[in-house]
C-alpha positions as CSV (number, residue, x, y, z in Angstrom):
1,M,0.0,0.0,0.0
2,A,1.2,3.5,-0.7
3,V,0.0,7.1,-0.4
4,A,0.4,9.7,-3.2
5,R,-0.9,13.3,-3.4
6,V,-2.5,14.5,-6.6
7,Q,-0.9,17.8,-7.8
8,G,-2.7,20.7,-9.4
9,R,-2.3,19.4,-12.9
10,G,-3.6,15.9,-11.9
11,Q,-0.1,14.4,-11.7
12,F,1.0,12.2,-8.8
13,T,4.2,10.3,-8.1
14,L,4.2,6.6,-7.1
15,P,6.6,6.1,-4.2
16,A,9.8,4.3,-5.2
17,A,9.2,1.3,-2.8
18,F,5.7,0.9,-4.3
19,R,7.1,1.1,-7.9
20,K,9.6,-1.6,-7.1
21,A,7.1,-3.8,-5.4
22,V,4.7,-3.8,-8.3
23,G,7.3,-3.7,-11.1
24,V,6.5,-0.2,-12.6
25,K,9.4,1.2,-14.5
26,P,10.1,4.5,-16.3
27,G,8.3,4.5,-19.7
28,D,5.6,2.0,-18.7
29,V,2.1,2.8,-19.8
30,L,-0.6,2.6,-17.1
31,L,-4.2,1.8,-17.8
32,L,-6.6,3.5,-15.3
33,E,-10.1,2.1,-15.0
34,A,-12.8,3.8,-13.1
35,R,-14.6,1.4,-10.7
36,D,-16.8,3.4,-8.3
37,P,-16.6,7.1,-7.1
38,G,-13.3,7.4,-5.4
39,H,-12.1,3.9,-6.5
40,F,-10.1,3.0,-9.6
41,E,-7.8,0.2,-10.8
42,V,-4.4,0.7,-12.4
43,R,-2.8,-1.9,-14.6
44,V,0.7,-1.8,-16.2
45,L,0.3,-2.5,-19.9
46,S,2.9,-4.4,-21.9
47,R,6.1,-2.4,-22.5
48,Q,6.2,-1.4,-26.2
49,S,7.8,1.5,-28.0
50,L,6.8,3.4,-31.0
51,L,9.3,1.3,-32.9
52,D,6.9,-1.7,-32.4
53,F,4.2,0.0,-34.4
54,P,3.9,0.4,-38.1
55,R,6.2,2.9,-39.8
56,I,4.9,6.5,-39.9
57,D,5.8,9.0,-42.5
58,A,8.1,11.5,-40.9
59,E,6.5,14.4,-42.7
60,G,3.6,15.6,-40.7
61,F,4.5,13.2,-37.8
62,N,2.8,14.2,-34.6
63,M,4.3,12.6,-31.5
64,R,1.2,13.3,-29.3
65,S,-1.2,11.6,-31.8
66,A,1.3,8.7,-32.3
67,R,1.6,8.2,-28.5
68,D,-2.2,8.4,-28.1
69,A,-2.6,5.7,-30.9
70,M,0.0,3.5,-29.2
71,E,-1.7,3.8,-25.8
72,R,-5.2,3.0,-27.3
73,A,-3.7,-0.1,-29.0
74,L,-2.1,-1.2,-25.7
75,A,-5.4,-0.6,-23.8
76,E,-7.3,-2.7,-26.4
77,E,-4.7,-5.4,-26.0
78,A,-5.1,-5.3,-22.3
79,F,-8.9,-5.7,-22.5
80,E,-8.5,-8.7,-24.9
81,S,-6.2,-10.6,-22.6
82,P,-7.3,-12.1,-19.3
């Protein structure tokens, strides 16, 4: 169990001991699922990089939209696996 304070922009830091205990590493993508008011579940999605996704034309490349697409694909993958 760990305690984290939510900052003004919605960010929070997972304490180092907690990250180590659950195996969260820098660059991991976390899936947050709402359960009930005040209750949610967090799952670590598989570690993948943009290099694992189809090539994207460098002209007009948008990192934010590419990252969003990658996170959607990872979330869909997480829902499909038990």
